[in-house]
Z-matrix of the N, CA and C atoms (Angstrom, degrees):
N
C 1 1.425
C 2 1.527 1 111.61
N 3 1.315 2 117.95 1 142.80
C 4 1.405 3 124.92 2 -176.68
C 5 1.521 4 113.00 3 -72.47
N 6 1.291 5 117.48 4 140.17
C 7 1.447 6 122.47 5 173.94
C 8 1.534 7 108.69 6 -72.26
N 9 1.334 8 118.35 7 155.59
C 10 1.479 9 118.77 8 -177.99
C 11 1.555 10 111.68 9 -59.10
N 12 1.308 11 119.53 10 -35.44
C 13 1.469 12 120.68 11 179.49
C 14 1.499 13 108.99 12 -66.89
N 15 1.325 14 118.65 13 -43.19
C 16 1.477 15 121.81 14 179.30
C 17 1.495 16 110.90 15 -62.51
N 18 1.334 17 115.92 16 -43.86
C 19 1.498 18 121.78 17 179.10
C 20 1.508 19 109.04 18 -61.28
N 21 1.274 20 116.69 19 -42.65
C 22 1.469 21 121.67 20 178.92
C 23 1.533 22 109.72 21 -59.92
N 24 1.302 23 118.73 22 -42.32
C 25 1.455 24 122.08 23 178.43
C 26 1.505 25 111.10 24 -60.20
N 27 1.320 26 116.01 25 -47.68
C 28 1.461 27 118.81 26 -179.18
C 29 1.507 28 113.70 27 -70.48
N 30 1.348 29 118.37 28 -28.82
C 31 1.416 30 120.71 29 173.46
C 32 1.534 31 109.32 30 -65.78
N 33 1.292 32 115.94 31 -41.67
C 34 1.491 33 119.24 32 178.25
C 35 1.521 34 112.37 33 -65.57
N 36 1.334 35 115.16 34 -40.95
C 37 1.467 36 119.62 35 178.45
C 38 1.540 37 109.76 36 -64.08
N 39 1.325 38 115.81 37 -40.42
C 40 1.471 39 118.66 38 177.74
C 41 1.514 40 111.90 39 -65.14
N 42 1.296 41 117.82 40 -40.69
C 43 1.440 42 122.88 41 173.00
C 44 1.497 43 113.95 42 -60.21
N 45 1.369 44 116.29 43 -40.12
C 46 1.431 45 121.96 44 177.49
C 47 1.540 46 110.10 45 -65.13
N 48 1.330 47 119.52 46 -39.94
C 49 1.478 48 122.11 47 177.39
C 50 1.541 49 109.45 48 -65.82
N 51 1.333 50 116.71 49 -39.08
C 52 1.429 51 117.96 50 -179.78
C 53 1.530 52 110.28 51 -65.51
N 54 1.328 53 116.42 52 -38.34
C 55 1.496 54 121.06 53 177.30
C 56 1.557 55 108.46 54 -63.01
N 57 1.297 56 117.43 55 -42.17
C 58 1.459 57 121.92 56 179.12
C 59 1.504 58 109.54 57 -60.55
N 60 1.362 59 117.94 58 -42.29
C 61 1.460 60 118.51 59 177.60
C 62 1.542 61 113.91 60 -64.13
N 63 1.310 62 113.14 61 -35.54
C 64 1.493 63 117.75 62 177.97
C 65 1.547 64 109.87 63 -68.93
N 66 1.320 65 115.39 64 -40.89
C 67 1.481 66 118.24 65 -178.99
C 68 1.538 67 113.46 66 -80.25
N 69 1.302 68 117.71 67 -11.77
C 70 1.475 69 120.80 68 -175.26
C 71 1.539 70 111.92 69 -58.06
N 72 1.345 71 120.23 70 -45.79
C 73 1.479 72 119.19 71 -178.83
C 74 1.581 73 107.88 72 -65.30
N 75 1.275 74 119.48 73 -39.53
C 76 1.475 75 121.93 74 -177.89
C 77 1.504 76 109.35 75 -64.85
N 78 1.314 77 116.75 76 -48.24
C 79 1.496 78 120.54 77 176.92
C 80 1.485 79 112.15 78 -61.54
N 81 1.332 80 115.39 79 -40.24
C 82 1.450 81 120.26 80 179.05
C 83 1.502 82 112.28 81 -62.19
N 84 1.319 83 117.51 82 -45.05
C 85 1.463 84 120.57 83 177.81
C 86 1.511 85 111.72 84 -61.77
N 87 1.312 86 117.52 85 -45.24
C 88 1.483 87 121.42 86 -179.78
C 89 1.502 88 110.78 87 -64.05
N 90 1.356 89 116.67 88 -43.09
C 91 1.424 90 119.91 89 178.68
C 92 1.539 91 113.15 90 -65.68
N 93 1.265 92 119.54 91 -39.24
C 94 1.492 93 123.46 92 174.78
C 95 1.540 94 110.09 93 -64.08
N 96 1.322 95 114.98 94 -43.84
C 97 1.496 96 116.64 95 179.69
C 98 1.503 97 107.35 96 -60.85
N 99 1.324 98 120.32 97 -42.68
C 100 1.462 99 123.20 98 -176.38
C 101 1.547 100 110.11 99 -62.13
N 102 1.323 101 118.06 100 -48.57
C 103 1.494 102 117.31 101 -174.26
C 104 1.548 103 109.05 102 -74.58
N 105 1.349 104 117.92 103 -29.99
C 106 1.454 105 116.24 104 178.68
C 107 1.560 106 111.04 105 -74.12
N 108 1.272 107 117.59 106 -29.69
C 109 1.486 108 121.48 107 -176.17
C 110 1.524 109 112.97 108 -90.33
N 111 1.320 110 115.84 109 -41.92
C 112 1.480 111 118.40 110 -168.25
C 113 1.531 112 116.55 111 -114.75
N 114 1.319 113 117.95 112 2.19
C 115 1.446 114 119.70 113 169.38
C 116 1.524 115 112.55 114 107.03
N 117 1.287 116 112.82 115 149.26
C 118 1.443 117 121.63 116 179.25
C 119 1.548 118 111.41 117 -146.06
N 120 1.272 119 115.07 118 -55.56
C 121 1.491 120 121.53 119 -178.83
C 122 1.497 121 111.71 120 -78.75
N 123 1.338 122 117.12 121 133.49
C 124 1.436 123 120.75 122 -178.49
C 125 1.518 124 108.92 123 -120.01
N 126 1.294 125 115.01 124 159.01
C 127 1.474 126 122.89 125 177.35
C 128 1.518 127 112.20 126 -85.84
N 129 1.285 128 115.18 127 -37.60
C 130 1.475 129 120.94 128 -170.74
C 131 1.521 130 112.04 129 -117.52
N 132 1.302 131 120.77 130 0.83
C 133 1.436 132 123.84 131 -174.70
C 134 1.523 133 111.52 132 85.42
N 135 1.324 134 118.85 133 0.16
C 136 1.467 135 122.29 134 -179.00
C 137 1.546 136 106.80 135 -88.87
N 138 1.341 137 118.66 136 127.21
C 139 1.382 138 121.67 137 -179.97
C 140 1.539 139 115.60 138 -59.91
N 141 1.329 140 114.69 139 -26.90
C 142 1.484 141 120.05 140 -178.30
C 143 1.488 142 111.13 141 -70.24
N 144 1.314 143 119.70 142 -22.62
C 145 1.484 144 121.89 143 -178.00
C 146 1.511 145 111.55 144 -99.46
N 147 1.314 146 118.82 145 20.04
C 148 1.451 147 121.77 146 -179.34
C 149 1.521 148 109.96 147 -67.90
N 150 1.354 149 115.42 148 141.06
C 151 1.420 150 121.74 149 -177.92
C 152 1.595 151 108.59 150 -106.93
N 153 1.331 152 116.26 151 134.24
C 154 1.476 153 118.71 152 175.73
C 155 1.516 154 109.91 153 -68.92
N 156 1.276 155 114.26 154 142.55
C 157 1.505 156 119.41 155 -178.37
C 158 1.527 157 109.51 156 -67.71
N 159 1.309 158 118.44 157 -27.33
C 160 1.474 159 119.87 158 -177.06
C 161 1.541 160 109.56 159 -64.65
N 162 1.357 161 120.36 160 -20.45
C 163 1.444 162 122.18 161 178.81
C 164 1.519 163 113.87 162 -85.48
N 165 1.334 164 116.76 163 -4.99
C 166 1.466 165 118.86 164 -177.68
C 167 1.524 166 110.58 165 -78.64
N 168 1.330 167 115.42 166 162.67
C 169 1.467 168 120.34 167 173.52
C 170 1.567 169 107.41 168 -71.18
N 171 1.319 170 115.14 169 171.58
C 172 1.490 171 118.67 170 -175.61
C 173 1.571 172 109.98 171 -59.71
N 174 1.384 173 119.49 172 -47.54
C 175 1.432 174 117.55 173 178.12
C 176 1.588 175 112.65 174 -61.41
N 177 1.318 176 115.74 175 -33.86
C 178 1.473 177 120.43 176 176.04
C 179 1.507 178 110.49 177 -65.34
N 180 1.289 179 118.23 178 -42.88
C 181 1.473 180 120.45 179 179.21
C 182 1.532 181 109.46 180 -64.67
N 183 1.341 182 116.98 181 -41.00
C 184 1.435 183 118.14 182 178.59
C 185 1.560 184 111.66 183 -61.74
N 186 1.336 185 116.53 184 -48.62
C 187 1.466 186 120.92 185 178.49
C 188 1.503 187 112.03 186 -58.49
N 189 1.317 188 117.25 187 -45.01
C 190 1.488 189 119.63 188 179.97
C 191 1.528 190 110.63 189 -67.21
N 192 1.303 191 117.86 190 -34.99
C 193 1.446 192 121.13 191 179.90
C 194 1.528 193 110.60 192 -70.19
N 195 1.322 194 116.89 193 -35.55
C 196 1.504 195 120.21 194 177.87
C 197 1.560 196 108.78 195 -64.97
N 198 1.358 197 113.68 196 -44.20
C 199 1.442 198 118.22 197 179.14
C 200 1.544 199 109.64 198 -59.74
N 201 1.274 200 118.08 199 -48.52
C 202 1.471 201 121.41 200 -179.30
C 203 1.542 202 111.52 201 -64.77
N 204 1.332 203 114.33 202 -36.54
C 205 1.441 204 119.47 203 -178.50
C 206 1.530 205 111.75 204 -67.25
N 207 1.335 206 117.75 205 -37.41
C 208 1.465 207 120.65 206 176.62
C 209 1.528 208 109.75 207 -66.56
N 210 1.317 209 117.81 208 -39.07
C 211 1.464 210 119.58 209 177.42
C 212 1.512 211 111.56 210 -63.27
N 213 1.320 212 116.89 211 -42.06
C 214 1.445 213 123.33 212 178.92
C 215 1.514 214 109.42 213 -61.59
N 216 1.320 215 118.69 214 -41.77
C 217 1.444 216 122.83 215 179.23
C 218 1.524 217 110.86 216 -61.65
N 219 1.344 218 115.34 217 -41.54
C 220 1.464 219 121.98 218 179.75
C 221 1.547 220 109.67 219 -63.79
N 222 1.351 221 117.74 220 -43.50
C 223 1.440 222 122.35 221 176.98
C 224 1.546 223 109.01 222 -60.44
N 225 1.245 224 117.03 223 -48.88
C 226 1.484 225 120.83 224 -178.86
C 227 1.540 226 113.35 225 -62.42
N 228 1.339 227 113.23 226 -40.99
C 229 1.485 228 119.46 227 177.79
C 230 1.554 229 110.45 228 -62.91
N 231 1.329 230 115.36 229 -44.10
C 232 1.435 231 118.87 230 179.45
C 233 1.553 232 111.86 231 -63.66
N 234 1.319 233 114.66 232 -43.09
C 235 1.478 234 118.98 233 179.39
C 236 1.530 235 109.20 234 -64.80
N 237 1.332 236 119.01 235 -40.61
C 238 1.474 237 120.07 236 179.48
C 239 1.541 238 110.00 237 -64.43
N 240 1.278 239 119.64 238 -43.76
C 241 1.479 240 121.95 239 178.38
C 242 1.547 241 111.30 240 -60.46
N 243 1.321 242 116.60 241 -44.94
C 244 1.475 243 121.39 242 -178.80
C 245 1.529 244 108.95 243 -66.46
N 246 1.329 245 116.69 244 -42.56
C 247 1.469 246 117.25 245 179.99
C 248 1.533 247 111.58 246 -65.98
N 249 1.290 248 116.91 247 -38.27
C 250 1.506 249 121.66 248 176.04
C 251 1.516 250 110.87 249 -61.24
N 252 1.375 251 115.97 250 -43.18
C 253 1.473 252 118.25 251 179.86
C 254 1.516 253 110.72 252 -67.15
N 255 1.326 254 118.27 253 -37.90
C 256 1.474 255 119.67 254 177.48
C 257 1.557 256 109.89 255 -65.85
N 258 1.260 257 118.21 256 -38.65
C 259 1.476 258 118.45 257 177.30
C 260 1.487 259 111.84 258 -64.00
N 261 1.383 260 117.07 259 -38.57
C 262 1.484 261 120.29 260 177.94
C 263 1.537 262 107.54 261 -63.36
N 264 1.302 263 118.06 262 -44.23
C 265 1.459 264 121.74 263 179.89
C 266 1.533 265 110.03 264 -61.18
N 267 1.305 266 115.79 265 -42.08
C 268 1.466 267 120.73 266 -178.50
C 269 1.545 268 110.49 267 -62.27
N 270 1.296 269 116.98 268 -35.10
C 271 1.454 270 121.43 269 179.17
C 272 1.589 271 111.47 270 -80.47
N 273 1.335 272 114.97 271 0.25
C 274 1.453 273 117.92 272 176.39
C 275 1.540 274 112.01 273 88.20
N 276 1.310 275 119.21 274 11.77
C 277 1.451 276 123.04 275 -177.70
C 278 1.504 277 108.34 276 -97.68
N 279 1.287 278 118.91 277 71.03
C 280 1.462 279 121.73 278 -176.76
C 281 1.554 280 110.47 279 -92.79
N 282 1.286 281 113.78 280 -45.43
C 283 1.504 282 117.30 281 -176.16
C 284 1.524 283 110.80 282 -104.41
N 285 1.323 284 116.10 283 63.79
C 286 1.460 285 121.91 284 177.14
C 287 1.512 286 110.00 285 -132.91
N 288 1.321 287 114.18 286 159.90
C 289 1.497 288 118.54 287 -173.76
C 290 1.529 289 112.11 288 -62.32
N 291 1.317 290 117.32 289 -34.15
C 292 1.487 291 117.77 290 -177.61
C 293 1.553 292 112.27 291 -67.15
N 294 1.301 293 114.92 292 -27.45
C 295 1.478 294 118.76 293 174.93
C 296 1.516 295 110.33 294 -66.81
N 297 1.331 296 117.59 295 -37.19
C 298 1.459 297 121.13 296 179.82
C 299 1.552 298 110.54 297 -66.16
N 300 1.297 299 115.93 298 -35.64
C 301 1.502 300 119.50 299 -179.71
C 302 1.567 301 108.00 300 -69.66
N 303 1.299 302 118.61 301 -39.74
C 304 1.464 303 120.68 302 178.40
C 305 1.524 304 110.85 303 -63.29
N 306 1.380 305 114.90 304 -45.19
C 307 1.420 306 119.88 305 178.29
C 308 1.489 307 112.26 306 -60.78
N 309 1.331 308 117.85 307 -39.64
C 310 1.458 309 123.25 308 175.65
C 311 1.521 310 111.76 309 -60.81
N 312 1.306 311 116.48 310 -41.04
C 313 1.447 312 122.18 311 -178.40
C 314 1.588 313 108.70 312 -67.32
N 315 1.358 314 114.91 313 -43.35
C 316 1.477 315 118.11 314 178.74
C 317 1.516 316 108.44 315 -61.41
N 318 1.316 317 118.84 316 -46.48
C 319 1.407 318 121.42 317 -177.66
C 320 1.533 319 112.22 318 -63.09
N 321 1.348 320 116.49 319 -37.84
C 322 1.483 321 121.33 320 179.96
C 323 1.510 322 108.73 321 -64.46
N 324 1.332 323 117.39 322 -44.88
C 325 1.491 324 120.46 323 -178.36
C 326 1.532 325 109.21 324 -63.35
N 327 1.369 326 114.61 325 -46.36
C 328 1.499 327 115.90 326 -179.56
C 329 1.511 328 113.02 327 -64.79
N 330 1.296 329 118.93 328 -34.55
C 331 1.478 330 118.42 329 -178.49
C 332 1.522 331 112.30 330 -83.73
N 333 1.310 332 119.18 331 -25.85
C 334 1.471 333 120.43 332 178.28
C 335 1.513 334 112.15 333 -82.32
N 336 1.336 335 116.21 334 -29.24
C 337 1.469 336 119.68 335 -173.27
C 338 1.533 337 115.04 336 -54.03
N 339 1.349 338 116.76 337 -50.27
C 340 1.477 339 116.51 338 -179.14
C 341 1.505 340 114.88 339 -57.94
N 342 1.327 341 117.58 340 -34.54
C 343 1.458 342 123.06 341 -179.25
C 344 1.537 343 109.15 342 -74.47
N 345 1.335 344 116.77 343 -40.56
C 346 1.460 345 119.58 344 176.57
C 347 1.478 346 110.98 345 -64.38
N 348 1.356 347 116.70 346 -42.88
C 349 1.488 348 121.93 347 -175.69
C 350 1.548 349 110.05 348 -66.10
N 351 1.337 350 117.52 349 -46.89
C 352 1.460 351 119.25 350 -175.06
C 353 1.535 352 109.63 351 -70.18
N 354 1.311 353 116.72 352 -35.94
C 355 1.494 354 120.31 353 176.79
C 356 1.532 355 111.99 354 -64.39
N 357 1.322 356 114.20 355 -51.21
C 358 1.491 357 118.70 356 -178.71
C 359 1.519 358 110.54 357 -64.84
N 360 1.376 359 118.05 358 -41.53
C 361 1.434 360 119.38 359 -179.32
C 362 1.543 361 111.83 360 -62.11
N 363 1.332 362 117.24 361 -42.52
C 364 1.443 363 117.91 362 177.97
C 365 1.551 364 113.83 363 -68.21
N 366 1.356 365 115.08 364 -38.29
C 367 1.475 366 118.74 365 175.60
C 368 1.518 367 112.79 366 -61.21
N 369 1.334 368 114.99 367 -45.04
C 370 1.478 369 119.65 368 -178.37
C 371 1.501 370 109.55 369 -68.28
N 372 1.349 371 116.73 370 -46.12
C 373 1.478 372 118.69 371 -179.69
C 374 1.541 373 110.99 372 -63.32
N 375 1.308 374 117.96 373 -36.94
C 376 1.491 375 120.81 374 178.13
C 377 1.558 376 107.45 375 -66.11
N 378 1.320 377 116.92 376 -44.62
C 379 1.472 378 120.06 377 178.99
C 380 1.500 379 111.79 378 -63.92
N 381 1.300 380 117.41 379 -38.95
C 382 1.464 381 120.90 380 177.78
C 383 1.524 382 110.86 381 -65.28
N 384 1.349 383 118.09 382 -31.53
C 385 1.407 384 123.91 383 174.65
C 386 1.514 385 110.85 384 -66.42
N 387 1.328 386 115.05 385 -46.04
C 388 1.492 387 120.44 386 -177.91
C 389 1.529 388 110.73 387 -69.55
N 390 1.350 389 118.44 388 -30.63
C 391 1.453 390 121.95 389 177.10
C 392 1.492 391 110.27 390 -72.76
N 393 1.364 392 116.77 391 -31.00
C 394 1.432 393 121.36 392 -179.28
C 395 1.520 394 112.83 393 109.36
N 396 1.319 395 118.32 394 5.45
C 397 1.441 396 120.55 395 179.01
C 398 1.531 397 112.69 396 -77.29
N 399 1.325 398 115.73 397 -30.33
C 400 1.479 399 121.84 398 172.62
C 401 1.543 400 107.38 399 -113.62
N 402 1.308 401 114.09 400 133.58
C 403 1.513 402 118.25 401 -175.84
C 404 1.483 403 111.15 402 -74.54
N 405 1.332 404 116.38 403 -35.48
C 406 1.477 405 120.32 404 -175.73
C 407 1.533 406 105.16 405 -139.53
N 408 1.327 407 116.42 406 156.26
C 409 1.430 408 121.33 407 -178.72
C 410 1.533 409 110.58 408 -141.11
N 411 1.341 410 117.07 409 129.64
C 412 1.431 411 122.53 410 170.55
C 413 1.525 412 107.22 411 -121.03
N 414 1.288 413 118.95 412 130.83
C 415 1.492 414 119.74 413 -178.36
C 416 1.508 415 109.15 414 -62.76
N 417 1.318 416 115.08 415 147.00
C 418 1.463 417 124.36 416 178.94
C 419 1.511 418 106.41 417 -97.56
N 420 1.283 419 117.27 418 136.98
C 421 1.460 420 122.65 419 177.11
C 422 1.548 421 112.45 420 -123.15
N 423 1.335 422 113.07 421 20.69
C 424 1.484 423 119.56 422 179.82
C 425 1.522 424 108.76 423 -73.27
N 426 1.301 425 117.36 424 118.57
C 427 1.428 426 120.60 425 179.30
C 428 1.532 427 108.11 426 -119.67
N 429 1.341 428 114.21 427 130.49
C 430 1.501 429 121.77 428 -177.99
C 431 1.522 430 108.15 429 -73.26
N 432 1.281 431 115.89 430 90.37
C 433 1.466 432 120.94 431 -179.97
C 434 1.548 433 111.94 432 -67.76
N 435 1.312 434 115.55 433 -28.81
C 436 1.471 435 119.99 434 -178.85
C 437 1.531 436 110.03 435 -64.47
N 438 1.365 437 117.23 436 -40.53
C 439 1.445 438 120.45 437 176.63
C 440 1.539 439 111.73 438 -64.40
N 441 1.301 440 116.46 439 -41.57
C 442 1.463 441 121.31 440 179.15
C 443 1.538 442 109.91 441 -62.61
N 444 1.344 443 115.57 442 -43.55
C 445 1.488 444 118.78 443 179.73
C 446 1.528 445 111.50 444 -67.78
N 447 1.351 446 115.70 445 -38.38
C 448 1.468 447 116.79 446 -179.19
C 449 1.547 448 108.84 447 -66.96
N 450 1.307 449 116.39 448 -41.23
C 451 1.456 450 117.63 449 176.12
C 452 1.502 451 113.25 450 -60.46
N 453 1.322 452 117.74 451 -39.61
C 454 1.475 453 120.91 452 176.11
C 455 1.563 454 111.13 453 -64.10
N 456 1.306 455 117.69 454 -40.28
C 457 1.450 456 120.80 455 178.60
C 458 1.505 457 110.52 456 -62.96
N 459 1.337 458 115.74 457 -42.88
C 460 1.502 459 118.10 458 -179.68
C 461 1.519 460 110.67 459 -67.02
N 462 1.293 461 118.49 460 -35.91
C 463 1.476 462 121.48 461 176.09
C 464 1.555 463 109.06 462 -63.25
N 465 1.351 464 115.60 463 -42.42
C 466 1.441 465 118.68 464 -178.94
C 467 1.547 466 109.19 465 -65.38
N 468 1.327 467 117.56 466 -41.85
C 469 1.481 468 118.69 467 175.30
C 470 1.491 469 113.48 468 -63.96
N 471 1.331 470 115.51 469 -33.42
C 472 1.486 471 119.62 470 175.10
C 473 1.508 472 110.11 471 -61.82
N 474 1.339 473 118.62 472 -41.98
C 475 1.475 474 119.35 473 178.30
C 476 1.537 475 111.90 474 -66.96
N 477 1.296 476 116.67 475 -36.98
C 478 1.468 477 118.85 476 178.91
C 479 1.578 478 109.29 477 -65.39
N 480 1.338 479 117.30 478 -43.22
C 481 1.455 480 120.44 479 177.82
C 482 1.503 481 110.40 480 -65.87
N 483 1.304 482 119.07 481 -36.56
C 484 1.474 483 121.81 482 -179.84
C 485 1.578 484 107.57 483 -63.97
N 486 1.321 485 113.65 484 -42.04
C 487 1.464 486 116.86 485 -179.91
C 488 1.548 487 110.68 486 -66.56
N 489 1.322 488 117.21 487 -39.25
C 490 1.473 489 121.77 488 176.33
C 491 1.541 490 110.02 489 -60.63
N 492 1.294 491 115.51 490 -42.84
C 493 1.517 492 119.11 491 179.64
C 494 1.521 493 109.59 492 -63.33
N 495 1.321 494 118.04 493 -42.41
C 496 1.459 495 121.59 494 177.73
C 497 1.531 496 110.86 495 -61.64
N 498 1.372 497 116.91 496 -46.04
C 499 1.410 498 120.77 497 178.12
C 500 1.533 499 111.40 498 -60.16
N 501 1.312 500 116.75 499 -41.60
C 502 1.441 501 121.15 500 -179.03
C 503 1.558 502 110.40 501 -63.59
N 504 1.354 503 116.16 502 -42.97
C 505 1.471 504 119.84 503 178.16
C 506 1.513 505 111.29 504 -64.61
N 507 1.342 506 116.78 505 -40.38
C 508 1.480 507 121.21 506 176.29
C 509 1.516 508 111.46 507 -60.58
N 510 1.351 509 117.15 508 -42.84
C 511 1.418 510 121.01 509 178.89
C 512 1.464 511 113.37 510 -64.21
N 513 1.383 512 118.79 511 -36.48
C 514 1.418 513 124.42 512 -179.37
C 515 1.531 514 108.80 513 -67.76
N 516 1.308 515 116.59 514 -38.75
C 517 1.477 516 122.53 515 -176.75
C 518 1.542 517 108.89 516 -71.79
N 519 1.298 518 115.61 517 -31.81
C 520 1.497 519 121.62 518 -179.89
C 521 1.535 520 109.40 519 -66.67
N 522 1.326 521 114.30 520 -40.61
C 523 1.479 522 117.70 521 -178.21
C 524 1.472 523 108.25 522 -77.14
């Protein structure tokens, strides 16, 4: 059973996730306005040469919107998994098998995201170049190592929790 201080922490984290869900559409609208008005895709990887999506042709706008949409879905998916995990912890279900599955899902999203993002960014930027919306194109090789490391840490924590669950079951069988 959770101590009152621990429960209070998870109640606050749950509230924080709920606030993030409420703010998600507002942040999404502001972010989309920003990239459509002030630029996102670059020809040389230099932030100063970013092109606003509003200046692209219709196929270019569709491609850029698909790229941004996939990133938004990944953000929402990650937030949903984290919120679900916090709710499980709040209910006192820390050392159970379902928690391990949620942690595995979070780690998978975190570790796949950089590869999905860099692949899609390069495909969209190359397509924008071929359409004529970008004059020149250099492939981007920027990989979010922080996301990969965080996913690895969560997988390691998952293994520790799995081992703790196994030890707990063995202790129950011994008694």
